[in-house]
Structure formats: structure tokens, C-alpha cells
One Martini backbone bead per residue (centre of mass of N, CA, C, O) as a GRO file, in nm:
protein
  259
    1MET     BB    1   0.094   0.038   0.025
    2SER     BB    2   0.077   0.357  -0.027
    3ALA     BB    3   0.242   0.656   0.081
    4VAL     BB    4   0.310   0.941   0.227
    5ALA     BB    5   0.532   1.191   0.107
    6GLU     BB    6   0.766   1.401   0.081
    7GLY     BB    7   0.620   1.646  -0.143
    8ASP     BB    8   0.345   1.573  -0.175
    9TRP     BB    9   0.040   1.582  -0.295
   10ALA     BB   10  -0.263   1.674  -0.113
   11LEU     BB   11  -0.589   1.565  -0.022
   12LEU     BB   12  -0.827   1.737   0.191
   13ILE     BB   13  -1.111   1.607   0.349
   14VAL     BB   14  -1.324   1.808   0.544
   15GLU     BB   15  -1.523   1.731   0.839
   16GLY     BB   16  -1.793   1.863   0.997
   17ARG     BB   17  -2.092   1.916   1.124
   18GLU     BB   18  -2.182   2.144   0.862
   19ARG     BB   19  -1.910   2.074   0.689
   20ARG     BB   20  -1.722   2.089   0.369
   21LYS     BB   21  -1.366   2.069   0.270
   22SER     BB   22  -1.105   2.139   0.039
   23TYR     BB   23  -0.749   2.052   0.025
   24VAL     BB   24  -0.434   2.159  -0.133
   25PHE     BB   25  -0.097   2.025  -0.072
   26ARG     BB   26   0.218   2.021   0.040
   27VAL     BB   27   0.415   1.790   0.201
   28ARG     BB   28   0.549   1.891   0.522
   29SER     BB   29   0.686   1.797   0.818
   30LYS     BB   30   0.736   2.115   0.927
   31ALA     BB   31   0.446   2.172   0.880
   32SER     BB   32   0.131   2.351   0.895
   33TYR     BB   33  -0.236   2.298   0.894
   34THR     BB   34  -0.532   2.485   0.826
   35THR     BB   35  -0.867   2.438   0.933
   36PHE     BB   36  -1.197   2.464   1.027
   37ALA     BB   37  -1.141   2.184   1.222
   38GLY     BB   38  -0.831   2.227   1.230
   39SER     BB   39  -0.507   2.118   1.298
   40LEU     BB   40  -0.202   1.999   1.129
   41ARG     BB   41   0.078   1.803   1.074
   42GLY     BB   42   0.302   1.681   0.855
   43SER     BB   43   0.404   1.444   1.043
   44GLN     BB   44   0.115   1.300   1.032
   45LEU     BB   45   0.140   1.222   0.713
   46VAL     BB   46   0.402   1.100   0.693
   47GLY     BB   47   0.355   0.745   0.610
   48ILE     BB   48   0.069   0.732   0.549
   49PRO     BB   49  -0.190   0.610   0.405
   50TRP     BB   50  -0.381   0.634   0.156
   51GLY     BB   51  -0.701   0.708   0.298
   52SER     BB   52  -0.680   0.833   0.559
   53ARG     BB   53  -0.779   0.904   0.896
   54VAL     BB   54  -0.807   1.225   1.067
   55GLU     BB   55  -0.815   1.376   1.365
   56LEU     BB   56  -0.984   1.658   1.480
   57GLY     BB   57  -1.110   1.891   1.685
   58LYS     BB   58  -1.389   1.942   1.467
   59GLY     BB   59  -1.309   1.665   1.307
   60VAL     BB   60  -1.227   1.531   0.984
   61ALA     BB   61  -0.967   1.372   0.775
   62TYR     BB   62  -0.899   1.294   0.433
   63VAL     BB   63  -0.624   1.128   0.280
   64LEU     BB   64  -0.549   1.216  -0.060
   65LYS     BB   65  -0.491   1.165  -0.391
   66PRO     BB   66  -0.462   1.377  -0.634
   67ASN     BB   67  -0.599   1.482  -0.919
   68LEU     BB   68  -0.632   1.671  -1.190
   69TYR     BB   69  -0.874   1.830  -1.088
   70ASP     BB   70  -0.751   1.922  -0.816
   71LEU     BB   71  -0.505   2.076  -0.935
   72MET     BB   72  -0.666   2.278  -1.112
   73MET     BB   73  -0.852   2.401  -0.878
   74HIS     BB   74  -0.592   2.451  -0.651
   75VAL     BB   75  -0.295   2.504  -0.812
   76LEU     BB   76  -0.302   2.608  -1.085
   77PRO     BB   77  -0.230   2.876  -1.253
   78ARG     BB   78  -0.399   3.200  -1.329
   79ARG     BB   79  -0.456   3.491  -1.575
   80SER     BB   80  -0.736   3.386  -1.666
   81GLN     BB   81  -1.018   3.295  -1.780
   82VAL     BB   82  -1.159   2.982  -1.733
   83ILE     BB   83  -1.254   2.662  -1.811
   84TYR     BB   84  -1.460   2.470  -1.657
   85PRO     BB   85  -1.525   2.143  -1.604
   86LYS     BB   86  -1.831   2.155  -1.668
   87ASP     BB   87  -1.756   2.250  -1.964
   88ALA     BB   88  -1.514   2.078  -2.063
   89GLY     BB   89  -1.654   1.801  -2.053
   90TYR     BB   90  -1.874   1.871  -2.262
   91ILE     BB   91  -1.696   1.962  -2.492
   92ALA     BB   92  -1.557   1.687  -2.532
   93SER     BB   93  -1.820   1.530  -2.582
   94ALA     BB   94  -1.941   1.697  -2.822
   95ALA     BB   95  -1.669   1.620  -2.998
   96GLY     BB   96  -1.589   1.314  -2.964
   97LEU     BB   97  -1.340   1.241  -2.807
   98LEU     BB   98  -1.035   1.055  -2.890
   99PRO     BB   99  -0.787   0.867  -2.916
  100GLY     BB  100  -0.579   1.019  -3.181
  101MET     BB  101  -0.669   1.292  -3.211
  102ARG     BB  102  -0.673   1.603  -3.401
  103VAL     BB  103  -0.651   1.937  -3.259
  104LEU     BB  104  -0.789   2.267  -3.222
  105GLU     BB  105  -0.679   2.579  -3.054
  106ALA     BB  106  -0.844   2.895  -2.938
  107GLY     BB  107  -0.698   3.001  -2.688
  108ALA     BB  108  -0.488   2.905  -2.435
  109GLY     BB  109  -0.411   3.069  -2.204
  110SER     BB  110  -0.376   2.875  -1.910
  111GLY     BB  111  -0.447   2.563  -2.024
  112PHE     BB  112  -0.709   2.409  -1.932
  113LEU     BB  113  -0.837   2.305  -2.194
  114THR     BB  114  -0.586   2.177  -2.307
  115ILE     BB  115  -0.572   1.952  -2.095
  116TRP     BB  116  -0.847   1.818  -2.148
  117LEU     BB  117  -0.795   1.749  -2.441
  118ALA     BB  118  -0.534   1.580  -2.399
  119ALA     BB  119  -0.668   1.366  -2.209
  120HIS     BB  120  -0.841   1.251  -2.460
  121VAL     BB  121  -0.621   1.217  -2.713
  122CYS     BB  122  -0.436   1.081  -2.528
  123PRO     BB  123  -0.270   0.882  -2.686
  124GLY     BB  124  -0.174   0.971  -3.035
  125GLY     BB  125  -0.238   1.262  -3.022
  126ALA     BB  126  -0.330   1.623  -3.081
  127VAL     BB  127  -0.252   1.964  -2.975
  128TYR     BB  128  -0.326   2.279  -3.134
  129THR     BB  129  -0.223   2.591  -2.997
  130TYR     BB  130  -0.325   2.932  -3.017
  131GLU     BB  131  -0.121   3.230  -2.921
  132VAL     BB  132  -0.049   3.580  -2.888
  133ARG     BB  133   0.056   3.557  -2.595
  134SER     BB  134   0.347   3.502  -2.424
  135ASP     BB  135   0.250   3.468  -2.126
  136MET     BB  136   0.037   3.248  -2.195
  137ARG     BB  137   0.224   3.040  -2.321
  138GLU     BB  138   0.397   2.993  -2.071
  139LEU     BB  139   0.172   2.909  -1.876
  140ALA     BB  140   0.053   2.678  -2.041
  141ALA     BB  141   0.314   2.510  -2.054
  142SER     BB  142   0.344   2.473  -1.748
  143ASN     BB  143   0.068   2.330  -1.698
  144VAL     BB  144   0.109   2.096  -1.893
  145ARG     BB  145   0.357   1.982  -1.750
  146ALA     BB  146   0.219   1.935  -1.472
  147ALA     BB  147   0.016   1.721  -1.621
  148GLY     BB  148   0.192   1.540  -1.833
  149LEU     BB  149   0.114   1.660  -2.162
  150GLU     BB  150   0.352   1.772  -2.355
  151GLY     BB  151   0.382   1.541  -2.584
  152CYS     BB  152   0.078   1.648  -2.733
  153VAL     BB  153   0.157   1.963  -2.719
  154THR     BB  154   0.119   2.260  -2.927
  155ILE     BB  155   0.248   2.583  -2.883
  156LYS     BB  156   0.152   2.869  -3.071
  157GLU     BB  157   0.239   3.144  -3.251
  158GLY     BB  158  -0.074   3.306  -3.318
  159ASP     BB  159  -0.343   3.399  -3.540
  160ILE     BB  160  -0.633   3.233  -3.608
  161ARG     BB  161  -0.749   3.460  -3.811
  162LYS     BB  162  -0.512   3.341  -4.026
  163GLY     BB  163  -0.494   3.055  -3.950
  164ALA     BB  164  -0.378   2.716  -4.005
  165GLU     BB  165  -0.135   2.472  -4.076
  166GLU     BB  166  -0.313   2.251  -4.036
  167ARG     BB  167  -0.458   1.930  -4.134
  168GLU     BB  168  -0.704   1.709  -4.085
  169LEU     BB  169  -0.895   1.780  -3.854
  170ASP     BB  170  -1.130   1.671  -3.595
  171ALA     BB  171  -1.116   1.954  -3.433
  172ALA     BB  172  -1.246   2.262  -3.272
  173PHE     BB  173  -1.148   2.541  -3.039
  174LEU     BB  174  -1.314   2.846  -2.923
  175ASP     BB  175  -1.155   3.102  -2.701
  176MET     BB  176  -1.287   3.410  -2.795
  177PRO     BB  177  -1.420   3.719  -2.864
  178ASP     BB  178  -1.407   3.655  -3.212
  179PRO     BB  179  -1.483   3.366  -3.360
  180TRP     BB  180  -1.597   3.454  -3.645
  181GLU     BB  181  -1.302   3.533  -3.754
  182ALA     BB  182  -1.206   3.208  -3.767
  183LEU     BB  183  -1.392   3.024  -3.941
  184GLY     BB  184  -1.281   3.066  -4.224
  185PRO     BB  185  -0.966   3.012  -4.184
  186ILE     BB  186  -1.011   2.703  -4.054
  187ARG     BB  187  -1.166   2.527  -4.262
  188PRO     BB  188  -0.913   2.388  -4.421
  189SER     BB  189  -0.831   2.217  -4.145
  190LEU     BB  190  -1.100   2.051  -4.177
  191LYS     BB  191  -1.299   1.808  -4.162
  192PRO     BB  192  -1.566   1.677  -4.255
  193SER     BB  193  -1.782   1.711  -3.965
  194ALA     BB  194  -1.628   1.873  -3.785
  195PRO     BB  195  -1.613   2.002  -3.479
  196VAL     BB  196  -1.708   2.333  -3.347
  197VAL     BB  197  -1.623   2.479  -3.038
  198VAL     BB  198  -1.787   2.753  -2.873
  199PHE     BB  199  -1.680   2.996  -2.625
  200THR     BB  200  -1.916   3.225  -2.463
  201PRO     BB  201  -2.028   3.457  -2.222
  202THR     BB  202  -2.233   3.602  -2.425
  203VAL     BB  203  -2.513   3.673  -2.608
  204ASN     BB  204  -2.390   3.870  -2.812
  205GLN     BB  205  -2.188   3.663  -2.931
  206VAL     BB  206  -2.393   3.459  -3.034
  207ILE     BB  207  -2.538   3.647  -3.228
  208LYS     BB  208  -2.290   3.717  -3.400
  209LEU     BB  209  -2.226   3.430  -3.484
  210LEU     BB  210  -2.495   3.354  -3.624
  211ASP     BB  211  -2.489   3.591  -3.824
  212ALA     BB  212  -2.210   3.527  -3.961
  213LEU     BB  213  -2.285   3.243  -4.083
  214LYS     BB  214  -2.449   3.349  -4.328
  215SER     BB  215  -2.175   3.451  -4.479
  216ILE     BB  216  -1.963   3.225  -4.437
  217GLY     BB  217  -2.022   2.943  -4.410
  218GLY     BB  218  -1.950   2.584  -4.377
  219TYR     BB  219  -2.183   2.553  -4.148
  220ALA     BB  220  -2.347   2.379  -3.885
  221VAL     BB  221  -2.588   2.393  -3.643
  222GLN     BB  222  -2.633   2.201  -3.346
  223GLU     BB  223  -2.578   2.395  -3.077
  224VAL     BB  224  -2.707   2.575  -2.781
  225SER     BB  225  -2.553   2.609  -2.452
  226GLU     BB  226  -2.580   2.556  -2.088
  227LEU     BB  227  -2.420   2.518  -1.763
  228ILE     BB  228  -2.533   2.414  -1.432
  229LYS     BB  229  -2.401   2.406  -1.096
  230ARG     BB  230  -2.539   2.211  -0.814
  231GLU     BB  231  -2.487   2.160  -0.496
  232TRP     BB  232  -2.500   1.941  -0.211
  233GLU     BB  233  -2.567   1.877   0.113
  234ALA     BB  234  -2.413   1.583   0.253
  235ARG     BB  235  -2.681   1.526   0.468
  236PRO     BB  236  -2.906   1.299   0.564
  237GLU     BB  237  -3.065   1.489   0.779
  238ALA     BB  238  -3.006   1.753   0.553
  239LEU     BB  239  -3.092   1.750   0.245
  240ARG     BB  240  -2.955   2.016   0.036
  241PRO     BB  241  -2.896   2.286  -0.118
  242ALA     BB  242  -2.664   2.491  -0.174
  243VAL     BB  243  -2.616   2.823  -0.149
  244ARG     BB  244  -2.398   2.778  -0.355
  245MET     BB  245  -2.316   2.836  -0.712
  246ILE     BB  246  -2.258   2.748  -1.052
  247GLY     BB  247  -2.352   2.924  -1.295
  248HIS     BB  248  -2.286   3.129  -1.524
  249THR     BB  249  -2.010   3.106  -1.777
  250GLY     BB  250  -2.129   2.995  -2.066
  251PHE     BB  251  -2.147   2.938  -2.411
  252ILE     BB  252  -2.225   2.650  -2.618
  253THR     BB  253  -2.118   2.610  -2.954
  254VAL     BB  254  -2.212   2.377  -3.210
  255LEU     BB  255  -2.035   2.290  -3.493
  256ARG     BB  256  -2.030   2.183  -3.849
  257ALA     BB  257  -1.844   2.084  -4.100
  258LEU     BB  258  -1.851   2.131  -4.436
  259ALA     BB  259  -1.790   2.048  -4.775
   0.00000   0.00000   0.00000
């Protein structure tokens, strides 16, 4: 059975009387960690098996090995608005991503969607992501490396509104203020029937996108949707929706490339 080692990332799920919260941190034997239910020392964690239960002053903590989702939500840095997992998971599903596919993305931003796409198409596939800002390219590359997916991600300097170098791509993903400006230029890079998934925060952008398609041509609209996530307080004696929720984050428009 594997155990917690010095320097490991750890996920702590802490439960109190009426509250639950997750923490992710590097385990250091000489450090101490504060939670709403009490504190614990790193020396209490080093050497114990993953999945252990630790008693706190006002609750308990479960010591777990964090997965990619945990690291992205709690650890990886971001300098721009990112696409949250609730949207990224659906985006990957709507595009029908499978290992081995070659896909296009613009722009890279902090690299969060890049990572989710790579997690679906690798191994054997490739993500080509275009980003105009050098600071965002550097951050995206760092986050992709932290996720261990740099082997199948190519981050390129360039404006996708001028087109992409790649051809015969299986899908494209646009997270940019004016995606309608990229639809014409990227069309030669896509296979017929390839999905193009566009993420836009506002209704105004969706209207402009749909209006622009009338003159651009080359695409069929498959759907426009949004996802809302509402968690529940998981207490059997008082199961109810949480007070806070992740409401609107953006609209997902799915297009299909025509012959």
C-alpha cells in the first residue's frame, strides 16, 4: 500500500458538524496546516497510507492522493478566465473526442482547456493551440507540463484569425472574444463533419456568431447550450441544495464543418 511521502501533493477532505471543504497542498513534515475543523502537522501525514482518516479538533480529515481535477482547481496558476470542468467536460463530450484525434484550439489562455483536450486525445493524438500573447503561452506550457501532457501538445505563436498550418483536423475549439473572425480561416484545416465548439460568455457574442454564419457559410449549427452546476449539502439528516452554486459561466455553441 502506497503511503504519503515528503513533498507529495495531498488532497484533504475535511468534514465538520455542518460543513465539508477540500484543501490541496504539498506535504512538508515541518509545516502545519490549518482547516476550519482544526490544524494538523505535516509530520502526522508523512508515512501514513493514502486514504487514511485523521482526527481533528472539530472534525475529521481524509488524506487522499489528488487527481488532475484537484490540481487544476486548487493548484495550477491562472492569469485569465478559464473554462471550468463543468463546461470543459461537456465540450470534450460534444466534440466526440477519442484517443488519437488531432485537434485545434485558440487561444491557449492559462492552458486549462488545453489540458482537458489533451487528456482525451492522448496518447496518440495531438492538440495544436494558438495564442497571441507570450505570457499566456508560457503559463499554458508550464501548466501542461505540470499535468504531464506536454508530449502531445504544441503551443504556437499566432493569430488563429489568419488560419492554421495544420490540415485534416478532427475538431476545433475556439475560446476568444470574436470567434466568428476565425471560422472562415480555419475551415481548410478541418475534415468535413468535424465539430467546432465555441465558448463565449455573453448572449451578444452568440448573436454575432450566428449572424456571421449566414455570410461565412461552411458550417451547420448543431446546438447552443449552457450548463449550471448546483451542489448539495451531503448530510443525510438534512439533504438540501448548497447556498452557493456555479451558475452561468458561458455559452457552448457546437458547429459542424460542411464539405
